[in-house]
Structure formats: structure tokens, C-alpha cells
C-alpha positions as CSV (number, residue, x, y, z in Angstrom):
1,M,-17.5,-5.1,-9.3
2,P,-16.5,-2.5,-11.9
3,L,-13.1,-2.1,-13.5
4,L,-10.8,-0.2,-11.1
5,P,-8.2,2.0,-12.8
6,F,-5.9,2.2,-9.7
7,D,-3.5,4.8,-11.1
8,S,-6.3,7.1,-12.2
9,L,-8.1,6.7,-8.9
10,A,-4.9,7.5,-6.9
11,S,-4.2,10.6,-9.0
12,Q,-7.6,12.0,-8.1
13,L,-7.0,11.7,-4.3
14,P,-6.6,15.0,-2.4
15,G,-3.2,14.0,-0.8
16,T,-0.6,11.3,-0.5
17,W,-0.5,8.4,2.0
18,R,-4.3,8.7,2.6
19,S,-6.0,5.6,1.3
20,Q,-9.5,5.4,-0.1
21,V,-11.6,2.2,0.0
22,V,-12.5,1.3,-3.6
23,G,-14.1,-2.1,-3.0
24,Q,-14.6,-5.1,-0.8
25,V,-14.4,-8.9,-1.5
26,G,-15.8,-10.9,1.4
27,P,-14.0,-9.5,4.5
28,A,-11.1,-8.1,2.4
29,R,-11.1,-4.3,1.9
30,I,-9.4,-3.0,-1.2
31,K,-7.8,0.5,-0.8
32,V,-5.8,2.7,-3.1
33,L,-3.4,5.5,-2.4
34,R,-0.8,7.7,-4.0
35,M,2.7,7.4,-2.6
36,D,5.3,10.2,-2.3
37,P,9.0,10.2,-1.4
38,Q,8.3,11.0,2.3
39,A,8.8,8.3,4.9
40,Y,5.7,7.1,6.7
41,I,5.7,6.0,10.4
42,E,6.0,2.4,11.6
43,E,2.6,0.7,12.2
44,T,1.4,-2.7,13.2
45,H,-2.1,-4.2,12.4
46,D,-4.1,-7.1,13.9
47,Y,-4.8,-8.3,10.3
48,N,-2.8,-9.3,7.3
49,E,-2.1,-6.5,4.8
50,G,-1.3,-7.0,1.1
51,L,0.8,-4.2,-0.4
52,L,0.5,-4.3,-4.2
53,V,2.5,-1.7,-6.2
54,T,0.7,-0.9,-9.5
55,S,3.2,1.8,-10.6
56,G,6.4,3.1,-9.1
57,C,8.2,1.5,-6.1
58,L,7.6,1.0,-2.4
59,Q,10.5,1.1,0.0
60,L,9.7,-0.6,3.3
61,T,11.3,-1.9,6.5
62,V,9.5,-5.0,7.7
63,A,10.4,-6.1,11.2
64,G,13.5,-3.9,10.8
65,E,14.6,-5.5,7.5
66,P,14.6,-3.4,4.2
67,V,12.2,-4.6,1.5
68,T,11.7,-3.1,-2.0
69,V,8.4,-3.8,-3.8
70,E,8.4,-3.0,-7.5
71,A,5.5,-2.4,-9.9
72,G,3.6,-5.6,-10.4
73,Q,4.8,-7.1,-7.1
74,M,2.9,-7.5,-3.8
75,Y,4.3,-7.9,-0.3
76,L,2.2,-9.6,2.3
77,V,2.7,-8.1,5.8
78,E,1.5,-10.6,8.4
79,A,-0.7,-9.5,11.3
80,G,1.4,-8.2,14.2
81,V,4.5,-7.5,12.2
82,P,5.8,-3.9,12.4
83,H,6.4,-2.1,9.1
84,A,7.3,1.4,7.9
85,V,7.7,3.2,4.6
86,L,11.2,4.5,3.9
87,A,11.9,7.7,2.0
88,G,12.0,7.4,-1.7
89,S,8.7,5.5,-2.4
90,H,6.6,6.8,-5.3
91,G,3.6,5.7,-7.5
92,T,0.4,3.9,-6.8
93,L,-0.2,1.4,-4.0
94,V,-3.2,-0.9,-3.6
95,I,-3.7,-2.1,-0.1
96,I,-5.7,-5.3,0.6
97,D,-6.7,-5.7,4.3
98,L,-7.3,-9.4,4.9
């Protein structure tokens, strides 16, 4: 797999909160997206989701509890757990669907 410059890839995306698959390792899909300060609706998945912030900050609610994920940190949302993005997030987010 080549080097993946996540921030550069995210800056080239046509819009915010729309992920693009940049690689796959086994069954895990690796996606990148650009965040903006807008909130994003609550969702639930039937798979685990790693949310890795490479720059900026991600403001979440997970099962109704607020969570802040800073650059260099990853939050693992377990399958079946509802989560939403709060207003104020910004930067680059790498999503790993497991």
C-alpha cells in the first residue's frame, strides 16, 4: 500500500462529511473525509468503526454521552452503538470500518 497523505487527500475531496475509500486491509476499509463545523446526524452501524482524527478535533455524542477526539487520537465506536457529530468539529478524519 502506498503512503497515504490523509490531510492532503481530504483537502482534495469535493465536499465535507463525504468519505472516500483510500485502502483496504483484510476486511477493514480505510476512508478519509474532511470535517466542518456542521453537526452530522446520528447513525448506527452493524460493524465497529474506528474514528481517527489526524488534524483538528471531532466532537461526538456516543450513546448520548459527549466525547472529544483530538488530533492523534482514535475513538472506537462498537457495532450497534448510536453516535452523532456535534457542531464544532473540524480537520481531517480517517474512518476504519472493521
